[in-house]
VMD Tcl script that builds the backbone (N, CA, C; Angstrom):
set m [mol new atoms 564]
animate dup $m
set s [atomselect $m all]
$s set {name element resname resid chain x y z} {
  {N N MET 1 A 261.419 306.916 251.582}
  {CA C MET 1 A 262.503 306.263 250.882}
  {C C MET 1 A 262.144 306.035 249.406}
  {N N LYS 2 A 260.875 305.593 249.165}
  {CA C LYS 2 A 260.441 305.369 247.788}
  {C C LYS 2 A 260.469 306.669 246.990}
  {N N LEU 3 A 260.110 307.774 247.648}
  {CA C LEU 3 A 260.139 309.071 246.983}
  {C C LEU 3 A 261.564 309.425 246.574}
  {N N ILE 4 A 262.528 309.167 247.430}
  {CA C ILE 4 A 263.933 309.464 247.108}
  {C C ILE 4 A 264.391 308.604 245.942}
  {N N GLN 5 A 264.018 307.317 245.954}
  {CA C GLN 5 A 264.381 306.450 244.835}
  {C C GLN 5 A 263.737 306.942 243.545}
  {N N SER 6 A 262.481 307.330 243.610}
  {CA C SER 6 A 261.783 307.829 242.427}
  {C C SER 6 A 262.435 309.091 241.895}
  {N N LEU 7 A 262.785 310.012 242.799}
  {CA C LEU 7 A 263.445 311.248 242.382}
  {C C LEU 7 A 264.799 310.960 241.744}
  {N N THR 8 A 265.537 310.022 242.322}
  {CA C THR 8 A 266.852 309.667 241.782}
  {C C THR 8 A 266.713 309.106 240.372}
  {N N ILE 9 A 265.787 308.188 240.188}
  {CA C ILE 9 A 265.581 307.594 238.869}
  {C C ILE 9 A 265.115 308.647 237.871}
  {N N ALA 10 A 264.148 309.469 238.273}
  {CA C ALA 10 A 263.618 310.498 237.380}
  {C C ALA 10 A 264.695 311.503 236.988}
  {N N THR 11 A 265.518 311.897 237.943}
  {CA C THR 11 A 266.593 312.841 237.649}
  {C C THR 11 A 267.597 312.221 236.697}
  {N N THR 12 A 267.918 310.966 236.903}
  {CA C THR 12 A 268.848 310.273 236.015}
  {C C THR 12 A 268.305 310.240 234.600}
  {N N ILE 13 A 267.009 309.965 234.462}
  {CA C ILE 13 A 266.389 309.941 233.132}
  {C C ILE 13 A 266.449 311.319 232.495}
  {N N ALA 14 A 266.097 312.342 233.252}
  {CA C ALA 14 A 266.092 313.706 232.711}
  {C C ALA 14 A 267.495 314.137 232.299}
  {N N VAL 15 A 268.490 313.829 233.133}
  {CA C VAL 15 A 269.867 314.216 232.825}
  {C C VAL 15 A 270.358 313.443 231.611}
  {N N SER 16 A 270.056 312.152 231.554}
  {CA C SER 16 A 270.522 311.364 230.412}
  {C C SER 16 A 269.885 311.863 229.118}
  {N N ASN 17 A 268.642 312.344 229.184}
  {CA C ASN 17 A 268.028 312.933 227.996}
  {C C ASN 17 A 268.796 314.164 227.546}
  {N N GLY 18 A 269.348 314.891 228.477}
  {CA C GLY 18 A 270.129 316.072 228.143}
  {C C GLY 18 A 271.429 315.732 227.433}
  {N N PHE 19 A 271.960 314.522 227.658}
  {CA C PHE 19 A 273.197 314.101 227.022}
  {C C PHE 19 A 272.958 313.277 225.767}
  {N N SER 20 A 271.690 313.117 225.382}
  {CA C SER 20 A 271.404 312.352 224.169}
  {C C SER 20 A 271.911 313.138 222.961}
  {N N GLN 21 A 272.046 312.450 221.867}
  {CA C GLN 21 A 272.529 313.106 220.655}
  {C C GLN 21 A 271.356 313.624 219.844}
  {N N SER 22 A 270.393 314.164 220.510}
  {CA C SER 22 A 269.217 314.725 219.867}
  {C C SER 22 A 269.616 315.965 219.089}
  {N N PRO 23 A 269.083 316.141 217.878}
  {CA C PRO 23 A 269.449 317.312 217.093}
  {C C PRO 23 A 268.909 318.608 217.692}
  {N N GLN 24 A 267.908 318.523 218.571}
  {CA C GLN 24 A 267.331 319.712 219.171}
  {C C GLN 24 A 267.644 319.711 220.666}
  {N N PRO 25 A 268.143 320.836 221.180}
  {CA C PRO 25 A 268.416 320.891 222.622}
  {C C PRO 25 A 267.108 320.817 223.407}
  {N N ILE 26 A 267.189 320.284 224.620}
  {CA C ILE 26 A 266.014 320.170 225.472}
  {C C ILE 26 A 265.951 321.392 226.382}
  {N N SER 27 A 264.783 321.970 226.495}
  {CA C SER 27 A 264.632 323.155 227.336}
  {C C SER 27 A 264.511 322.739 228.797}
  {N N ARG 28 A 264.711 323.685 229.702}
  {CA C ARG 28 A 264.542 323.400 231.135}
  {C C ARG 28 A 263.099 323.010 231.424}
  {N N ARG 29 A 262.154 323.681 230.747}
  {CA C ARG 29 A 260.738 323.368 230.950}
  {C C ARG 29 A 260.461 321.902 230.589}
  {N N ASP 30 A 260.999 321.452 229.435}
  {CA C ASP 30 A 260.804 320.059 229.027}
  {C C ASP 30 A 261.498 319.101 229.984}
  {N N ALA 31 A 262.678 319.462 230.458}
  {CA C ALA 31 A 263.403 318.607 231.404}
  {C C ALA 31 A 262.613 318.448 232.701}
  {N N VAL 32 A 262.070 319.564 233.216}
  {CA C VAL 32 A 261.265 319.498 234.441}
  {C C VAL 32 A 259.994 318.696 234.185}
  {N N SER 33 A 259.357 318.926 233.044}
  {CA C SER 33 A 258.138 318.200 232.701}
  {C C SER 33 A 258.406 316.700 232.613}
  {N N ASN 34 A 259.506 316.319 231.943}
  {CA C ASN 34 A 259.870 314.904 231.830}
  {C C ASN 34 A 260.162 314.304 233.196}
  {N N THR 35 A 260.828 315.063 234.053}
  {CA C THR 35 A 261.146 314.584 235.397}
  {C C THR 35 A 259.868 314.341 236.193}
  {N N LEU 36 A 258.945 315.307 236.162}
  {CA C LEU 36 A 257.690 315.149 236.889}
  {C C LEU 36 A 256.877 313.974 236.348}
  {N N ALA 37 A 256.839 313.820 235.039}
  {CA C ALA 37 A 256.105 312.701 234.452}
  {C C ALA 37 A 256.725 311.373 234.877}
  {N N SER 38 A 258.050 311.315 234.945}
  {CA C SER 38 A 258.726 310.090 235.376}
  {C C SER 38 A 258.426 309.781 236.831}
  {N N ILE 39 A 258.407 310.807 237.670}
  {CA C ILE 39 A 258.106 310.605 239.091}
  {C C ILE 39 A 256.694 310.052 239.245}
  {N N ILE 40 A 255.756 310.634 238.524}
  {CA C ILE 40 A 254.367 310.175 238.615}
  {C C ILE 40 A 254.255 308.736 238.120}
  {N N ALA 41 A 254.891 308.427 236.997}
  {CA C ALA 41 A 254.801 307.079 236.440}
  {C C ALA 41 A 255.417 306.044 237.375}
  {N N ILE 42 A 256.513 306.401 238.035}
  {CA C ILE 42 A 257.185 305.464 238.931}
  {C C ILE 42 A 256.418 305.319 240.237}
  {N N SER 43 A 255.815 306.392 240.715}
  {CA C SER 43 A 255.182 306.401 242.025}
  {C C SER 43 A 253.797 305.777 242.058}
  {N N LEU 44 A 253.047 305.864 240.969}
  {CA C LEU 44 A 251.678 305.361 240.982}
  {C C LEU 44 A 251.662 303.840 240.909}
  {N N PRO 45 A 250.962 303.181 241.822}
  {CA C PRO 45 A 250.882 301.727 241.753}
  {C C PRO 45 A 250.067 301.315 240.541}
  {N N GLY 46 A 250.584 300.338 239.801}
  {CA C GLY 46 A 249.865 299.813 238.648}
  {C C GLY 46 A 249.980 300.652 237.400}
  {N N ALA 47 A 250.566 301.840 237.477}
  {CA C ALA 47 A 250.649 302.700 236.291}
  {C C ALA 47 A 251.519 302.072 235.219}
  {N N ALA 48 A 252.549 301.348 235.613}
  {CA C ALA 48 A 253.443 300.751 234.636}
  {C C ALA 48 A 252.761 299.615 233.880}
  {N N ASN 49 A 251.737 299.001 234.468}
  {CA C ASN 49 A 251.089 297.870 233.831}
  {C C ASN 49 A 249.836 298.246 233.055}
  {N N ALA 50 A 249.426 299.491 233.096}
  {CA C ALA 50 A 248.209 299.905 232.393}
  {C C ALA 50 A 248.483 300.012 230.904}
  {N N ILE 51 A 247.527 299.547 230.098}
  {CA C ILE 51 A 247.672 299.652 228.651}
  {C C ILE 51 A 247.476 301.110 228.260}
  {N N GLN 52 A 248.349 301.578 227.426}
  {CA C GLN 52 A 248.304 302.962 226.969}
  {C C GLN 52 A 247.016 303.226 226.187}
  {N N ALA 53 A 246.437 304.369 226.416}
  {CA C ALA 53 A 245.229 304.764 225.697}
  {C C ALA 53 A 245.569 305.058 224.237}
  {N N CYS 54 A 244.599 304.865 223.366}
  {CA C CYS 54 A 244.775 305.251 221.969}
  {C C CYS 54 A 244.705 306.766 221.875}
  {N N PRO 55 A 245.494 307.368 220.996}
  {CA C PRO 55 A 245.422 308.817 220.835}
  {C C PRO 55 A 244.015 309.247 220.408}
  {N N PRO 56 A 243.562 310.419 220.858}
  {CA C PRO 56 A 242.233 310.899 220.464}
  {C C PRO 56 A 242.117 311.000 218.942}
  {N N GLY 57 A 241.023 310.494 218.399}
  {CA C GLY 57 A 240.790 310.561 216.961}
  {C C GLY 57 A 241.623 309.600 216.143}
  {N N SER 58 A 242.302 308.660 216.787}
  {CA C SER 58 A 243.169 307.724 216.079}
  {C C SER 58 A 242.377 306.841 215.123}
  {N N LYS 59 A 242.942 306.634 213.938}
  {CA C LYS 59 A 242.312 305.768 212.937}
  {C C LYS 59 A 243.084 304.458 212.787}
  {N N ASN 60 A 244.087 304.258 213.644}
  {CA C ASN 60 A 244.875 303.028 213.540}
  {C C ASN 60 A 245.139 302.385 214.905}
  {N N CYS 61 A 244.247 302.633 215.860}
  {CA C CYS 61 A 244.409 302.094 217.213}
  {C C CYS 61 A 243.034 301.859 217.825}
  {N N LEU 62 A 242.833 300.688 218.401}
  {CA C LEU 62 A 241.565 300.344 219.041}
  {C C LEU 62 A 241.821 299.714 220.400}
  {N N ARG 63 A 240.931 300.020 221.341}
  {CA C ARG 63 A 240.978 299.400 222.676}
  {C C ARG 63 A 239.642 298.761 222.980}
  {N N GLN 64 A 239.704 297.607 223.623}
  {CA C GLN 64 A 238.506 296.903 224.051}
  {C C GLN 64 A 238.787 296.226 225.385}
  {N N THR 65 A 237.720 295.941 226.112}
  {CA C THR 65 A 237.821 295.172 227.347}
  {C C THR 65 A 236.931 293.954 227.211}
  {N N TRP 66 A 237.469 292.789 227.519}
  {CA C TRP 66 A 236.720 291.542 227.428}
  {C C TRP 66 A 236.696 290.856 228.782}
  {N N THR 67 A 235.504 290.410 229.183}
  {CA C THR 67 A 235.313 289.773 230.484}
  {C C THR 67 A 234.787 288.357 230.271}
  {N N PRO 68 A 235.473 287.367 230.851}
  {CA C PRO 68 A 234.963 285.996 230.742}
  {C C PRO 68 A 233.740 285.814 231.643}
  {N N PRO 69 A 232.966 284.762 231.422}
  {CA C PRO 69 A 231.820 284.502 232.310}
  {C C PRO 69 A 232.281 284.407 233.767}
  {N N SER 70 A 231.437 284.825 234.684}
  {CA C SER 70 A 231.804 284.851 236.108}
  {C C SER 70 A 232.095 283.457 236.658}
  {N N THR 71 A 231.592 282.423 236.004}
  {CA C THR 71 A 231.827 281.053 236.462}
  {C C THR 71 A 233.163 280.485 235.966}
  {N N THR 72 A 233.874 281.249 235.142}
  {CA C THR 72 A 235.140 280.793 234.576}
  {C C THR 72 A 236.282 281.120 235.521}
  {N N SER 73 A 237.104 280.128 235.836}
  {CA C SER 73 A 238.267 280.367 236.697}
  {C C SER 73 A 239.303 281.184 235.930}
  {N N ALA 74 A 240.228 281.759 236.662}
  {CA C ALA 74 A 241.283 282.564 236.031}
  {C C ALA 74 A 242.109 281.716 235.069}
  {N N ALA 75 A 242.436 280.495 235.473}
  {CA C ALA 75 A 243.233 279.609 234.612}
  {C C ALA 75 A 242.463 279.244 233.342}
  {N N ASP 76 A 241.157 278.987 233.480}
  {CA C ASP 76 A 240.350 278.661 232.304}
  {C C ASP 76 A 240.194 279.870 231.392}
  {N N ALA 77 A 240.089 281.069 231.973}
  {CA C ALA 77 A 239.985 282.291 231.167}
  {C C ALA 77 A 241.241 282.475 230.327}
  {N N VAL 78 A 242.404 282.261 230.934}
  {CA C VAL 78 A 243.671 282.376 230.203}
  {C C VAL 78 A 243.724 281.329 229.093}
  {N N SER 79 A 243.282 280.127 229.391}
  {CA C SER 79 A 243.280 279.051 228.399}
  {C C SER 79 A 242.351 279.391 227.232}
  {N N GLU 80 A 241.156 279.891 227.535}
  {CA C GLU 80 A 240.210 280.268 226.480}
  {C C GLU 80 A 240.755 281.412 225.624}
  {N N LEU 81 A 241.401 282.366 226.273}
  {CA C LEU 81 A 241.985 283.489 225.540}
  {C C LEU 81 A 243.071 282.995 224.595}
  {N N ARG 82 A 243.954 282.131 225.088}
  {CA C ARG 82 A 245.017 281.581 224.231}
  {C C ARG 82 A 244.417 280.806 223.055}
  {N N GLU 83 A 243.371 280.017 223.320}
  {CA C GLU 83 A 242.714 279.263 222.246}
  {C C GLU 83 A 242.191 280.202 221.166}
  {N N ALA 84 A 241.551 281.288 221.578}
  {CA C ALA 84 A 241.015 282.248 220.613}
  {C C ALA 84 A 242.141 282.891 219.802}
  {N N LEU 85 A 243.214 283.269 220.464}
  {CA C LEU 85 A 244.330 283.905 219.755}
  {C C LEU 85 A 244.990 282.933 218.788}
  {N N ASN 86 A 245.162 281.684 219.208}
  {CA C ASN 86 A 245.797 280.686 218.346}
  {C C ASN 86 A 244.891 280.226 217.212}
  {N N ALA 87 A 243.584 280.471 217.327}
  {CA C ALA 87 A 242.647 280.090 216.264}
  {C C ALA 87 A 242.638 281.110 215.125}
  {N N TYR 88 A 243.265 282.265 215.348}
  {CA C TYR 88 A 243.328 283.273 214.282}
  {C C TYR 88 A 244.115 282.669 213.119}
  {N N PRO 89 A 243.626 282.808 211.889}
  {CA C PRO 89 A 244.303 282.168 210.752}
  {C C PRO 89 A 245.692 282.773 210.488}
  {N N GLN 90 A 246.686 281.921 210.438}
  {CA C GLN 90 A 248.068 282.358 210.199}
  {C C GLN 90 A 248.200 283.015 208.816}
  {N N GLU 91 A 247.345 282.622 207.872}
  {CA C GLU 91 A 247.383 283.221 206.526}
  {C C GLU 91 A 246.588 284.513 206.454}
  {N N GLY 92 A 246.014 284.929 207.567}
  {CA C GLY 92 A 245.266 286.171 207.624}
  {C C GLY 92 A 243.820 285.991 207.192}
  {N N GLN 93 A 243.148 287.094 206.970}
  {CA C GLN 93 A 241.744 287.102 206.557}
  {C C GLN 93 A 241.627 287.697 205.153}
  {N N GLU 94 A 240.471 287.497 204.547}
  {CA C GLU 94 A 240.160 288.089 203.233}
  {C C GLU 94 A 241.241 287.783 202.208}
  {N N ASP 95 A 241.586 286.508 202.092}
  {CA C ASP 95 A 242.617 286.056 201.137}
  {C C ASP 95 A 243.956 286.774 201.338}
  {N N GLY 96 A 244.299 287.016 202.582}
  {CA C GLY 96 A 245.587 287.628 202.894}
  {C C GLY 96 A 245.607 289.140 202.871}
  {N N LYS 97 A 244.470 289.783 202.594}
  {CA C LYS 97 A 244.435 291.252 202.579}
  {C C LYS 97 A 244.549 291.817 203.993}
  {N N VAL 98 A 244.145 291.041 204.988}
  {CA C VAL 98 A 244.264 291.441 206.394}
  {C C VAL 98 A 245.217 290.462 207.062}
  {N N ASP 99 A 246.334 290.959 207.528}
  {CA C ASP 99 A 247.327 290.138 208.240}
  {C C ASP 99 A 247.855 288.983 207.393}
  {N N GLY 100 A 248.032 289.217 206.095}
  {CA C GLY 100 A 248.506 288.174 205.185}
  {C C GLY 100 A 249.915 287.691 205.438}
  {N N GLY 101 A 250.684 288.419 206.244}
  {CA C GLY 101 A 252.046 287.998 206.577}
  {C C GLY 101 A 252.109 287.170 207.848}
  {N N GLY 102 A 250.927 286.845 208.398}
  {CA C GLY 102 A 250.892 286.013 209.591}
  {C C GLY 102 A 251.068 286.806 210.875}
  {N N TYR 103 A 251.238 286.077 211.953}
  {CA C TYR 103 A 251.412 286.705 213.261}
  {C C TYR 103 A 252.355 285.858 214.104}
  {N N ALA 104 A 252.879 286.473 215.139}
  {CA C ALA 104 A 253.765 285.777 216.076}
  {C C ALA 104 A 253.490 286.285 217.479}
  {N N ILE 105 A 253.613 285.386 218.436}
  {CA C ILE 105 A 253.521 285.786 219.839}
  {C C ILE 105 A 254.900 286.283 220.243}
  {N N VAL 106 A 254.973 287.545 220.629}
  {CA C VAL 106 A 256.248 288.171 220.985}
  {C C VAL 106 A 256.615 287.844 222.428}
  {N N SER 107 A 255.626 287.911 223.317}
  {CA C SER 107 A 255.845 287.525 224.710}
  {C C SER 107 A 254.530 287.036 225.288}
  {N N ASP 108 A 254.629 286.050 226.175}
  {CA C ASP 108 A 253.433 285.486 226.794}
  {C C ASP 108 A 253.715 285.237 228.268}
  {N N THR 109 A 253.203 286.141 229.098}
  {CA C THR 109 A 253.314 285.987 230.549}
  {C C THR 109 A 251.917 285.988 231.177}
  {N N LEU 110 A 250.947 285.461 230.427}
  {CA C LEU 110 A 249.570 285.426 230.930}
  {C C LEU 110 A 249.476 284.683 232.258}
  {N N ASP 111 A 250.258 283.614 232.406}
  {CA C ASP 111 A 250.189 282.818 233.635}
  {C C ASP 111 A 250.815 283.519 234.838}
  {N N SER 112 A 251.799 284.378 234.604}
  {CA C SER 112 A 252.478 285.036 235.728}
  {C C SER 112 A 252.032 286.485 235.913}
  {N N SER 113 A 252.360 287.346 234.966}
  {CA C SER 113 A 252.019 288.767 235.126}
  {C C SER 113 A 250.756 289.171 234.377}
  {N N GLY 114 A 250.146 288.241 233.645}
  {CA C GLY 114 A 248.855 288.503 233.020}
  {C C GLY 114 A 248.886 289.293 231.736}
  {N N SER 115 A 249.927 289.127 230.914}
  {CA C SER 115 A 249.937 289.857 229.646}
  {C C SER 115 A 250.463 288.984 228.513}
  {N N ILE 116 A 250.058 289.359 227.301}
  {CA C ILE 116 A 250.542 288.693 226.098}
  {C C ILE 116 A 250.658 289.756 225.008}
  {N N ALA 117 A 251.704 289.681 224.227}
  {CA C ALA 117 A 251.924 290.622 223.132}
  {C C ALA 117 A 252.090 289.834 221.836}
  {N N LEU 118 A 251.363 290.255 220.811}
  {CA C LEU 118 A 251.444 289.619 219.510}
  {C C LEU 118 A 251.786 290.658 218.451}
  {N N GLU 119 A 252.399 290.180 217.384}
  {CA C GLU 119 A 252.791 291.036 216.273}
  {C C GLU 119 A 252.139 290.477 215.012}
  {N N TYR 120 A 251.388 291.312 214.324}
  {CA C TYR 120 A 250.705 290.916 213.096}
  {C C TYR 120 A 251.342 291.653 211.925}
  {N N ARG 121 A 251.496 290.955 210.786}
  {CA C ARG 121 A 252.141 291.550 209.612}
  {C C ARG 121 A 251.215 291.499 208.399}
  {N N SER 122 A 251.276 292.581 207.615}
  {CA C SER 122 A 250.584 292.556 206.322}
  {C C SER 122 A 251.419 291.697 205.378}
  {N N SER 123 A 250.885 291.410 204.223}
  {CA C SER 123 A 251.630 290.586 203.260}
  {C C SER 123 A 252.794 291.352 202.641}
  {N N GLY 124 A 252.699 292.681 202.622}
  {CA C GLY 124 A 253.731 293.482 201.967}
  {C C GLY 124 A 253.535 293.560 200.467}
  {N N LYS 125 A 252.452 292.973 199.959}
  {CA C LYS 125 A 252.202 292.930 198.518}
  {C C LYS 125 A 251.263 294.024 198.040}
  {N N GLY 126 A 250.591 294.688 198.966}
  {CA C GLY 126 A 249.613 295.706 198.595}
  {C C GLY 126 A 250.256 296.970 198.047}
  {N N THR 127 A 249.432 297.774 197.404}
  {CA C THR 127 A 249.897 299.017 196.785}
  {C C THR 127 A 250.551 299.932 197.812}
  {N N PHE 128 A 249.924 300.095 198.976}
  {CA C PHE 128 A 250.480 300.999 199.984}
  {C C PHE 128 A 251.803 300.486 200.530}
  {N N ALA 129 A 251.914 299.179 200.702}
  {CA C ALA 129 A 253.184 298.623 201.170}
  {C C ALA 129 A 254.278 298.860 200.136}
  {N N LYS 130 A 253.936 298.723 198.872}
  {CA C LYS 130 A 254.929 298.931 197.807}
  {C C LYS 130 A 255.319 300.399 197.678}
  {N N LEU 131 A 254.308 301.289 197.718}
  {CA C LEU 131 A 254.581 302.709 197.501}
  {C C LEU 131 A 255.170 303.411 198.721}
  {N N PHE 132 A 254.655 303.079 199.900}
  {CA C PHE 132 A 255.019 303.845 201.091}
  {C C PHE 132 A 255.918 303.105 202.074}
  {N N ASN 133 A 256.104 301.804 201.882}
  {CA C ASN 133 A 256.881 301.047 202.870}
  {C C ASN 133 A 257.935 300.179 202.195}
  {N N GLY 134 A 258.309 300.523 200.990}
  {CA C GLY 134 A 259.381 299.808 200.294}
  {C C GLY 134 A 259.086 298.336 200.050}
  {N N GLY 135 A 257.813 297.977 199.961}
  {CA C GLY 135 A 257.454 296.580 199.741}
  {C C GLY 135 A 257.552 295.715 200.978}
  {N N LYS 136 A 257.830 296.347 202.110}
  {CA C LYS 136 A 257.906 295.595 203.372}
  {C C LYS 136 A 256.526 295.526 204.004}
  {N N ALA 137 A 256.341 294.515 204.817}
  {CA C ALA 137 A 255.063 294.349 205.505}
  {C C ALA 137 A 254.862 295.450 206.534}
  {N N PHE 138 A 253.614 295.901 206.686}
  {CA C PHE 138 A 253.256 296.776 207.793}
  {C C PHE 138 A 253.093 295.903 209.027}
  {N N VAL 139 A 253.496 296.403 210.185}
  {CA C VAL 139 A 253.437 295.625 211.421}
  {C C VAL 139 A 252.485 296.300 212.401}
  {N N ASP 140 A 251.603 295.507 212.981}
  {CA C ASP 140 A 250.670 295.963 214.010}
  {C C ASP 140 A 250.951 295.188 215.290}
  {N N ASP 141 A 250.631 295.801 216.407}
  {CA C ASP 141 A 250.831 295.164 217.706}
  {C C ASP 141 A 249.493 294.963 218.395}
  {N N LEU 142 A 249.328 293.808 219.009}
  {CA C LEU 142 A 248.174 293.530 219.860}
  {C C LEU 142 A 248.715 293.214 221.241}
  {N N LEU 143 A 248.334 294.032 222.205}
  {CA C LEU 143 A 248.739 293.828 223.588}
  {C C LEU 143 A 247.494 293.531 224.395}
  {N N ILE 144 A 247.553 292.488 225.193}
  {CA C ILE 144 A 246.437 292.100 226.045}
  {C C ILE 144 A 246.964 291.953 227.458}
  {N N GLU 145 A 246.298 292.616 228.399}
  {CA C GLU 145 A 246.696 292.540 229.804}
  {C C GLU 145 A 245.476 292.282 230.671}
  {N N SER 146 A 245.683 291.467 231.699}
  {CA C SER 146 A 244.633 291.208 232.671}
  {C C SER 146 A 244.546 292.381 233.634}
  {N N ASN 147 A 243.323 292.784 233.950}
  {CA C ASN 147 A 243.158 293.833 234.958}
  {C C ASN 147 A 242.457 293.266 236.193}
  {N N GLY 148 A 242.566 291.974 236.373}
  {CA C GLY 148 A 241.933 291.303 237.507}
  {C C GLY 148 A 240.809 290.408 237.050}
  {N N SER 149 A 239.666 290.996 236.714}
  {CA C SER 149 A 238.515 290.198 236.309}
  {C C SER 149 A 238.275 290.236 234.804}
  {N N ALA 150 A 238.997 291.068 234.087}
  {CA C ALA 150 A 238.801 291.220 232.646}
  {C C ALA 150 A 240.160 291.350 231.958}
  {N N PHE 151 A 240.114 291.443 230.643}
  {CA C PHE 151 A 241.334 291.590 229.851}
  {C C PHE 151 A 241.205 292.826 228.971}
  {N N GLU 152 A 242.219 293.677 229.013}
  {CA C GLU 152 A 242.279 294.889 228.195}
  {C C GLU 152 A 243.026 294.561 226.902}
  {N N PHE 153 A 242.434 294.916 225.768}
  {CA C PHE 153 A 243.033 294.692 224.453}
  {C C PHE 153 A 243.400 296.042 223.850}
  {N N ARG 154 A 244.575 296.115 223.212}
  {CA C ARG 154 A 244.958 297.305 222.455}
  {C C ARG 154 A 245.631 296.834 221.179}
  {N N SER 155 A 244.991 297.126 220.055}
  {CA C SER 155 A 245.536 296.756 218.755}
  {C C SER 155 A 245.867 298.045 218.016}
  {N N SER 156 A 247.127 298.181 217.587}
  {CA C SER 156 A 247.532 299.438 216.955}
  {C C SER 156 A 248.593 299.203 215.884}
  {N N SER 157 A 248.614 300.103 214.933}
  {CA C SER 157 A 249.612 300.086 213.868}
  {C C SER 157 A 250.864 300.800 214.355}
  {N N ARG 158 A 252.007 300.330 213.904}
  {CA C ARG 158 A 253.264 300.982 214.295}
  {C C ARG 158 A 253.519 302.262 213.516}
  {N N VAL 159 A 253.086 302.297 212.251}
  {CA C VAL 159 A 253.317 303.481 211.428}
  {C C VAL 159 A 252.031 303.887 210.720}
  {N N GLY 160 A 251.976 305.134 210.323}
  {CA C GLY 160 A 250.862 305.633 209.535}
  {C C GLY 160 A 249.736 306.210 210.368}
  {N N ASP 161 A 248.842 306.891 209.673}
  {CA C ASP 161 A 247.698 307.517 210.326}
  {C C ASP 161 A 246.427 306.697 210.179}
  {N N SER 162 A 246.406 305.744 209.278}
  {CA C SER 162 A 245.216 304.931 209.059}
  {C C SER 162 A 245.645 303.505 208.771}
  {N N ASP 163 A 244.789 302.571 209.137}
  {CA C ASP 163 A 245.086 301.166 208.861}
  {C C ASP 163 A 244.025 300.525 207.974}
  {N N PHE 164 A 243.115 301.341 207.445}
  {CA C PHE 164 A 242.040 300.877 206.569}
  {C C PHE 164 A 241.192 299.793 207.240}
  {N N GLY 165 A 241.048 299.897 208.555}
  {CA C GLY 165 A 240.168 298.993 209.298}
  {C C GLY 165 A 240.774 297.662 209.694}
  {N N VAL 166 A 242.065 297.480 209.472}
  {CA C VAL 166 A 242.698 296.187 209.747}
  {C C VAL 166 A 242.642 295.836 211.233}
  {N N ASN 167 A 242.957 296.778 212.116}
  {CA C ASN 167 A 242.916 296.482 213.554}
  {C C ASN 167 A 241.507 296.097 213.987}
  {N N GLY 168 A 240.505 296.772 213.437}
  {CA C GLY 168 A 239.120 296.451 213.754}
  {C C GLY 168 A 238.733 295.061 213.281}
  {N N LYS 169 A 239.132 294.702 212.073}
  {CA C LYS 169 A 238.810 293.373 211.543}
  {C C LYS 169 A 239.463 292.278 212.382}
  {N N ARG 170 A 240.683 292.529 212.822}
  {CA C ARG 170 A 241.389 291.559 213.672}
  {C C ARG 170 A 240.641 291.366 214.990}
  {N N LEU 171 A 240.266 292.476 215.631}
  {CA C LEU 171 A 239.571 292.382 216.912}
  {C C LEU 171 A 238.173 291.786 216.763}
  {N N ILE 172 A 237.493 292.072 215.661}
  {CA C ILE 172 A 236.170 291.487 215.426}
  {C C ILE 172 A 236.282 289.963 215.317}
  {N N TYR 173 A 237.316 289.487 214.637}
  {CA C TYR 173 A 237.517 288.044 214.482}
  {C C TYR 173 A 237.739 287.395 215.851}
  {N N ILE 174 A 238.651 287.962 216.628}
  {CA C ILE 174 A 238.953 287.411 217.956}
  {C C ILE 174 A 237.729 287.540 218.868}
  {N N ALA 175 A 237.013 288.658 218.749}
  {CA C ALA 175 A 235.815 288.874 219.560}
  {C C ALA 175 A 234.765 287.800 219.288}
  {N N GLY 176 A 234.592 287.419 218.033}
  {CA C GLY 176 A 233.634 286.373 217.687}
  {C C GLY 176 A 233.954 285.062 218.387}
  {N N LEU 177 A 235.234 284.736 218.461}
  {CA C LEU 177 A 235.644 283.500 219.134}
  {C C LEU 177 A 235.401 283.584 220.643}
  {N N LEU 178 A 235.650 284.754 221.220}
  {CA C LEU 178 A 235.429 284.913 222.659}
  {C C LEU 178 A 233.933 284.921 222.987}
  {N N LYS 179 A 233.122 285.551 222.128}
  {CA C LYS 179 A 231.668 285.568 222.343}
  {C C LYS 179 A 231.096 284.160 222.363}
  {N N GLU 180 A 231.626 283.285 221.501}
  {CA C GLU 180 A 231.187 281.891 221.472}
  {C C GLU 180 A 231.414 281.202 222.819}
  {N N LYS 181 A 232.396 281.691 223.563}
  {CA C LYS 181 A 232.721 281.111 224.867}
  {C C LYS 181 A 232.017 281.840 226.010}
  {N N GLY 182 A 231.146 282.800 225.653}
  {CA C GLY 182 A 230.367 283.513 226.661}
  {C C GLY 182 A 230.998 284.772 227.203}
  {N N TRP 183 A 232.090 285.245 226.593}
  {CA C TRP 183 A 232.746 286.471 227.055}
  {C C TRP 183 A 231.913 287.685 226.634}
  {N N ARG 184 A 232.024 288.759 227.434}
  {CA C ARG 184 A 231.347 290.025 227.126}
  {C C ARG 184 A 232.405 291.084 226.810}
  {N N GLY 185 A 232.113 291.911 225.801}
  {CA C GLY 185 A 233.056 292.943 225.405}
  {C C GLY 185 A 232.534 294.345 225.591}
  {N N VAL 186 A 233.459 295.280 225.838}
  {CA C VAL 186 A 233.154 296.701 225.966}
  {C C VAL 186 A 234.132 297.436 225.059}
  {N N GLY 187 A 233.628 298.467 224.379}
  {CA C GLY 187 A 234.487 299.269 223.504}
  {C C GLY 187 A 234.492 298.749 222.087}
  {N N LEU 188 A 233.434 298.057 221.734}
  {CA C LEU 188 A 233.379 297.464 220.389}
  {C C LEU 188 A 232.890 298.444 219.372}
}
mol reanalyze $m
mol bondsrecalc $m
mol representation Tube
mol addrep $m
């Protein structure tokens, strides 16, 4: 029954892609490929909750895994994580050169489904923001999800090929706060 539901959903997605107002027609090969990918994504348990991998060779995306001490309860781990995230300076780092536009929590379901999403903004005052982004702030996303005993972090830029180390500086700052609480990190 689940297979039939998955096929129905995947077919609906593939057909709806065919009716999109895309300037390029979709080939049968792409339609079949999209359908198969949808079936796999729907059918695999936990696949929908896994944090997406950073593209190979990416200069604007970082992933890390952080594990609280084994003596820390799940509720205390969530509390410590929130404390570390909220301790990040709203004015950013390096006199506003890193995340000078502040940050906001976009969604927080750490207590129920184990994830939190934050949005960090540049000041919009830098040369690159003025020249390449119309003076608007660059926006980065930080997604954190629990995988049971640890937390997966993914910090990435929404646009561009490089972030000049901003995602790394953000994660290093948060990592320092977690290390003080005895957390261990992988992927640093």
